[in-house]
Structures are given as structure tokens and as C-alpha cells.
C-alpha positions as CSV (number, residue, x, y, z in Angstrom):
1,M,14.6,-15.3,2.9
2,G,14.0,-11.6,3.1
3,V,16.2,-8.7,2.5
4,R,16.9,-6.3,5.4
5,F,17.6,-2.6,4.9
6,S,17.2,0.7,6.8
7,V,14.9,3.5,6.0
8,G,15.0,7.1,7.1
9,T,11.9,8.3,8.9
10,L,10.9,11.5,10.8
11,R,11.9,9.5,13.9
12,G,15.3,8.5,12.5
13,P,16.5,5.4,10.7
14,M,14.5,2.3,11.2
15,P,15.1,-1.3,10.2
16,A,12.9,-2.7,7.4
17,F,12.6,-5.7,5.1
18,V,11.2,-7.0,1.9
19,V,10.1,-10.6,1.1
20,R,8.7,-12.3,-1.9
21,Y,5.4,-14.2,-1.2
22,R,3.4,-15.9,-3.9
23,G,5.4,-14.0,-6.5
24,Q,4.8,-10.6,-5.1
25,I,7.1,-8.3,-3.2
26,Q,6.0,-7.1,0.3
27,G,7.8,-4.6,2.5
28,Y,7.4,-3.7,6.2
29,L,9.2,-2.0,9.0
30,N,11.1,-4.7,10.8
31,R,9.4,-4.4,14.2
32,C,6.8,-6.6,15.9
33,A,3.4,-4.9,16.5
34,H,3.5,-6.3,20.1
35,V,6.8,-5.0,21.3
36,R,9.2,-3.0,19.2
37,V,11.7,-5.8,18.5
38,E,12.9,-7.0,15.1
39,L,11.0,-10.0,13.7
40,D,14.0,-12.1,12.5
41,A,16.3,-13.7,15.0
42,Q,18.5,-14.8,12.1
43,P,19.0,-12.0,9.5
44,G,16.5,-12.4,6.6
45,E,14.5,-15.3,8.2
46,F,11.0,-13.9,8.4
47,F,8.8,-16.9,7.6
48,D,7.6,-19.7,9.8
49,V,8.6,-23.2,9.0
50,S,5.6,-23.7,6.7
51,G,6.5,-20.6,4.7
52,L,2.9,-19.3,5.0
53,Y,3.3,-16.6,7.6
54,L,5.7,-13.9,8.7
55,V,6.6,-14.6,12.3
56,C,8.2,-12.7,15.2
57,S,11.0,-14.9,16.5
58,T,10.7,-13.3,20.0
59,H,6.9,-13.6,20.7
60,G,5.7,-16.0,18.0
61,A,3.2,-13.6,16.5
62,A,2.1,-14.7,13.1
63,Y,1.4,-12.2,10.3
64,I,-0.3,-12.6,6.9
65,P,2.5,-11.7,4.4
66,E,0.3,-9.7,2.0
67,T,-1.3,-7.4,4.6
68,G,0.9,-7.6,7.8
69,Y,-2.3,-8.4,9.8
70,C,-1.5,-10.4,12.9
71,I,-3.6,-13.6,13.1
72,G,-2.0,-15.1,16.2
73,G,0.1,-14.2,19.2
74,P,0.1,-11.4,21.7
75,C,-0.7,-8.7,19.1
76,K,-3.6,-10.5,17.4
77,G,-5.6,-8.0,15.3
78,Q,-2.8,-5.5,15.0
79,R,-0.6,-4.9,11.9
80,L,3.0,-4.5,10.8
81,I,3.7,-1.1,9.3
82,K,3.6,-1.7,5.5
83,L,6.0,0.0,3.1
84,A,5.0,0.9,-0.4
85,V,7.4,-1.0,-2.6
86,E,7.4,-2.0,-6.2
87,E,9.6,-4.3,-8.4
88,R,10.9,-3.0,-11.7
89,D,13.4,-4.6,-14.0
90,G,14.6,-7.0,-11.3
91,S,15.1,-4.3,-8.6
92,V,12.9,-3.4,-5.7
93,Y,12.1,0.3,-5.0
94,L,10.8,1.9,-1.9
95,L,8.1,4.5,-2.8
96,N,7.0,7.4,-0.7
97,N,4.3,6.5,1.8
98,E,2.1,7.8,4.6
99,E,4.7,7.0,7.3
100,S,7.0,9.8,5.9
101,I,9.7,7.3,4.9
102,H,12.4,8.7,2.7
103,V,15.3,6.9,1.1
């Protein structure tokens, strides 16, 4: 399960999420690289049934959790927009990044 939240950007608020994969926290804007739809059909369900890939519930695009790189589906070769996040003392923090995201 992932955690959904919203981030402020220069374009306005955008949905985002964080997941834990292989012990590491990964964060992304919650939108498919193919068409701007949110990945999870059910809130917080970002992984495929194997638990190995992030998947778009609309188009079936599969993304590598550590990089956001699409390895299959209509956006193969594209990427999710990664957020700079870190975990400290049991909490996850969004850091400033190149997409001008401010919390």
C-alpha cells in the first residue's frame, strides 16, 4: 500500500504518493506518463499483483519502483515524475526538487 497526498506546484496542487519498496521510500506525482490519470484505481494500491512494479490501473503501464521508468505498456521508455523524499525518525518528508514542488 502507498500513501497518497497532494503537493503544491507552480501549476497548482497535484496528487502524489509514496511507497516503500525493498525497504526504501519512493515518491512520485500520481499520474501516468501515458495519459494524465492517477495510477491507483483503489486508493493506495500502486503495485501489480506480484508486488514488483508500480502499475497504472487504467492502461496497465508498468514502472520500476526505484526509478519510475516505464518498462511496459503504452508509455514504454518514459518515466513517472519522481519526488525527492526522505525518511527520518519514522516520518517521510518531501524535499524541494526540480519540479518546483513546495509543501
